[in-house]
C-alpha positions in Angstrom: 0.0 0.0 0.0 1.6 3.3 -1.1 -0.4 5.7 1.2 -1.8 4.2 4.4 -4.9 5.8 6.0 -4.9 6.3 9.8 -7.8 7.1 12.0 -7.1 9.6 14.8 -9.4 10.2 17.8 -8.7 13.3 19.9 -10.3 11.8 23.0 -11.8 14.0 25.7 -12.9 17.2 23.9 -12.2 19.5 26.9 -8.7 18.3 27.3 -5.6 18.7 25.2 -6.5 16.1 22.6 -8.0 18.7 20.1 -4.9 20.9 20.7 -2.6 18.0 19.8 -4.6 17.3 16.6 -4.4 20.9 15.3 -0.7 21.1 16.2 0.0 17.7 14.5 -1.7 18.6 11.2 0.6 21.6 10.8 3.1 19.0 9.6 3.1 16.8 6.5 2.9 13.0 6.9 3.3 10.2 4.3 -0.2 9.0 5.2 -3.7 10.2 5.2 -4.7 11.2 8.8 -8.4 11.1 9.3 -9.6 12.7 12.5 -12.8 11.2 13.9 -14.2 14.2 15.7 -16.4 17.3 15.5 -15.0 19.7 12.8 -16.4 22.7 14.7 -14.4 21.6 17.8 -11.2 21.4 15.8 -11.8 24.8 14.1 -12.6 26.5 17.4 -9.5 25.0 19.1 -7.3 26.1 16.2 -8.6 29.6 16.4 -8.0 29.7 20.1 -4.4 28.5 19.6 -3.8 30.8 16.6 -3.1 28.0 14.2 -4.2 27.9 10.6 -6.4 24.9 9.8 -8.5 24.2 6.8 -11.1 21.4 7.3 -12.1 18.9 4.6 -14.6 16.1 5.0 -13.5 12.6 4.8 -14.4 10.7 1.7 -14.0 6.9 2.2 -14.4 6.3 -1.6 -11.5 8.6 -2.6 -8.0 7.2 -2.8 -5.9 8.1 0.3 -3.6 11.1 -0.1 -0.7 12.1 2.2 -1.3 14.6 4.9 -0.7 18.2 3.8 0.4 20.7 6.4 -2.4 23.0 7.5 -5.2 20.7 6.4 -7.3 18.4 8.6 -9.5 15.6 7.2 -12.4 15.0 9.4 -14.9 12.1 9.7 -17.5 14.1 11.5 -19.0 13.0 14.9 -21.0 15.8 16.5 -20.3 16.8 20.1 -22.8 15.8 22.7 -22.7 19.2 24.5 -20.9 22.6 24.2 -17.2 22.3 25.2 -15.4 24.5 27.7 -11.6 24.1 27.6 -10.3 22.5 30.8 -13.7 21.6 32.2 -14.6 18.0 31.6 -18.3 17.1 31.3 -19.7 13.6 31.6 -22.2 14.6 28.9 -19.4 14.2 26.4 -19.0 10.5 27.1 -21.3 9.5 24.3 -19.3 11.6 21.8 -16.0 10.2 23.0 -17.2 6.6 22.7 -18.9 7.2 19.3 -15.6 8.5 17.9 -13.8 5.3 19.2 -16.6 3.1 17.7 -16.4 4.8 14.3 -12.6 4.6 14.2 -12.3 1.1 15.5 -15.1 -0.3 13.2 -13.4 1.4 10.3 -10.1 -0.2 11.1 -11.8 -3.6 11.4 -13.4 -3.1 8.0 -10.1 -2.1 6.4 -11.0 1.5 5.8 -8.2 2.5 8.1 -4.8 0.7 8.5 -4.3 1.8 12.1 -5.9 3.6 15.0 -4.1 6.4 16.9 -5.9 7.6 20.1 -5.7 10.7 22.1 -6.3 10.8 25.9 -9.7 10.1 27.4 -10.9 10.8 30.9 -12.0 7.4 32.4 -13.7 9.1 35.4 -16.0 11.3 33.3 -17.1 8.3 31.2 -17.9 6.3 34.4 -19.7 9.3 35.8 -21.9 9.2 32.8 -23.0 5.7 33.9 -20.8 3.8 31.4 -18.4 1.2 32.8 -15.0 2.1 31.2 -11.6 1.0 32.6 -9.6 2.2 29.6 -9.0 2.1 25.9 -7.1 -1.2 26.1 -10.0 -3.2 27.7 -12.6 -1.4 25.6 -10.8 -2.1 22.3 -10.5 -5.8 23.3 -14.2 -6.1 23.6 -15.0 -4.1 20.5 -12.6 -6.1 18.3 -13.8 -9.5 19.4 -12.5 -10.2 22.9 -8.9 -11.1 22.2 -6.5 -10.7 25.1 -4.9 -7.3 24.8 -1.4 -6.7 26.1 -0.5 -3.1 26.9 3.1 -2.2 25.9 4.7 1.2 26.1 7.6 2.0 23.9 10.2 4.7 24.5 13.6 5.3 23.0 15.7 2.3 24.2 13.0 0.7 26.3 9.8 -1.4 26.0 7.6 -2.2 29.0 4.6 -4.5 28.8 2.0 -5.1 31.5 0.6 -8.4 32.8 -2.4 -6.5 34.3 -3.6 -3.0 33.2 -6.1 -0.7 34.9 -6.8 -2.5 38.2 -6.8 -1.4 41.8 -3.6 -2.5 43.4 -5.4 -4.8 45.9 -6.9 -6.7 42.9 -3.6 -7.4 41.1 -2.6 -10.6 43.0 -6.0 -12.2 42.3 -5.7 -11.4 38.6 -2.3 -13.1 38.3 -3.1 -16.7 37.6 -1.0 -19.1 35.5 -3.3 -19.2 32.5 -3.5 -15.4 32.2 0.3 -15.0 32.5 0.9 -17.7 29.9 -1.4 -16.0 27.5 0.1 -12.6 28.1 3.7 -13.9 27.5 2.5 -15.8 24.4 0.9 -12.7 22.9 4.0 -10.6 23.7 6.3 -13.1 22.1 4.1 -13.5 19.0 3.6 -9.8 18.3 7.2 -8.9 18.9 8.0 -11.4 16.2 5.2 -10.4 13.9 5.1 -6.6 14.3 8.6 -5.8 15.4 10.6 -8.4 13.4 12.4 -9.9 16.4 13.3 -13.5 15.7 13.6 -14.5 19.3 12.1 -11.8 21.6 13.9 -11.7 25.0 11.2 -11.1 27.7 12.4 -10.1 31.1 9.7 -10.9 33.7 9.4 -9.0 36.9 8.3 -10.6 40.2 5.2 -9.3 41.9 6.6 -8.9 45.4 9.6 -7.0 46.8 12.8 -9.0 46.0 10.7 -11.3 43.8 9.2 -12.8 47.0 12.6 -13.4 48.8 12.2 -17.1 48.4 8.6 -17.1 49.6 9.2 -14.9 52.7 7.7 -11.8 51.1 5.0 -13.5 49.1 4.7 -16.7 47.2 3.2 -15.7 43.9 6.6 -16.0 42.3 7.0 -19.6 43.4 3.4 -20.7 42.8 2.6 -18.9 39.6 5.3 -16.9 37.8 8.2 -19.3 38.0 6.3 -22.3 36.7 4.9 -20.3 33.7 8.4 -19.0 32.9 9.9 -22.5 33.0 7.1 -24.0 30.9 7.4 -21.4 28.2 11.1 -21.6 28.2 10.9 -25.3 27.6 8.7 -24.5 24.6 11.4 -22.3 23.1 10.4 -18.8 24.3 13.1 -16.7 25.7 11.7 -15.7 29.0 13.9 -14.6 31.9 12.8 -14.3 35.5 11.0 -13.6 37.7 13.5 -10.8 38.7 13.1 -8.3 41.5 11.5 -5.2 39.9 13.9 -2.8 41.7 16.9 -4.3 39.7 15.1 -5.3 36.5 15.6 -1.9 34.9 19.4 -1.6 35.5 21.4 -1.0 32.3 23.0 -4.5 32.6 19.6 -6.2 32.8 18.0 -4.1 30.0 20.9 -5.0 27.7 19.7 -8.6 27.9 16.1 -7.9 27.1 13.8 -6.7 24.3 11.0 -6.0 26.6 10.3 -5.9 30.4 7.1 -7.5 31.5 5.8 -5.8 34.7 3.1 -7.4 36.8 1.1 -4.2 37.3 0.7 -0.7 35.9 2.7 1.3 38.4 5.5 -1.2 38.7 6.9 -0.6 35.2 5.4 2.6 33.7 7.0 5.1 36.1 10.4 3.9 35.0 9.5 4.2 31.3 7.9 7.6 31.7 10.8 8.9 33.7 13.1 7.9 30.8 10.9 8.8 27.9 7.9 10.9 28.8 6.7 12.9 25.9 8.3 10.5 23.4 6.7 7.3 24.6 3.9 5.5 22.8 1.3 3.1 24.1 0.9 0.1 21.8 -1.9 -2.5 22.2 -0.7 -5.9 21.2 -3.0 -8.9 20.7 -5.6 -7.0 18.7 -6.6 -7.7 15.1 -5.9 -4.0 14.3 -2.9 -1.7 14.8 -3.5 0.7 17.7 -1.1 3.2 19.2 -1.8 6.0 21.7 -0.2 8.9 23.6 1.6 8.2 26.9 -0.2 10.9 28.9 -3.6 12.1 30.1 -6.1 14.8 29.3 -4.1 17.7 31.0 -7.2 19.9 31.5 -4.9 22.7 32.8 -3.2 23.0 29.5 -6.2 22.7 27.2 -6.5 25.7 24.8 -3.5 27.5 26.3 -0.8 26.5 23.8 1.4 24.6 26.2 0.6 21.0 25.1 3.5 19.0 23.9 2.6 17.1 20.7 5.7 14.9 20.9 3.9 11.7 22.1 1.1 12.1 19.7 3.5 12.6 16.8 5.5 9.5 18.0 2.3 7.5 18.2 1.6 8.3 14.5 5.1 7.3 13.4 4.9 4.1 15.5 1.6 3.2 13.8 3.2 3.8 10.4 6.1 1.5 11.3 3.7 -1.2 12.4 1.5 -0.9 9.3 4.6 -1.1 7.1 5.6 -4.3 9.0 2.2 -5.9 8.6 
């Protein structure tokens, strides 16, 4: 395919997502970027930021054309209510989810080769009475229920998660042998398929301090993680661990790994974001579509003020293009 077509969703309309879109389309890209959003929202945010933007409506029957600086191609989804920058409103939940549905269904149907998502506000969607724990879980359900694996990519580091958006007290109960085996299998398969690694080296963190200290600080390593690692290693996967998380990210360890598998969200992501915040990309493995996203939230305090950094959104588009090219 000479010119891929990507769907972009800005996410929460009162946050920095629309800012990022109008900043991003100031640049040319070797792909057609189709923003699934309300065109009036994007034009209003561009005016507020003092950026030139010309809107054209998306035509699915026209051949895809590369992104031209200063133009934004929009697949229109009306807002659910007026938007005030920096003030989230649960009334927009329907709009946010409709943009995701339109973009995801388009990717499943082949109209888009990838989906790139801006930040949503989970709390506002839940306040609207819609159970929503995050893009990752929602996309899994929408695309057929495959196990999604959340992996963040920064320069020189990849971190995947065995569990995603769970309260900390729920993590141990979610770590069973079957689940861990499936996560590691997806991770191995997609690093081969999408990243071209012939034998992905997966460094596995323990759950407890010191990886359980031989069972004295918790036994999940002995009961669950170690047997899964040993079983997959016997099947030919290159899995290493479980290792204490406080030493898993040292340069010596990282030199032996292509990805670190953390057991829960805040075990691995603070390290990655400290190293590459603003350049990191969230990639959802295990889905039948290519999906990338920013590494940050809605930043209501920056919305419409001109201080939003487009770096992670730009990196997410480029990562999506690399993954599409490898497909």
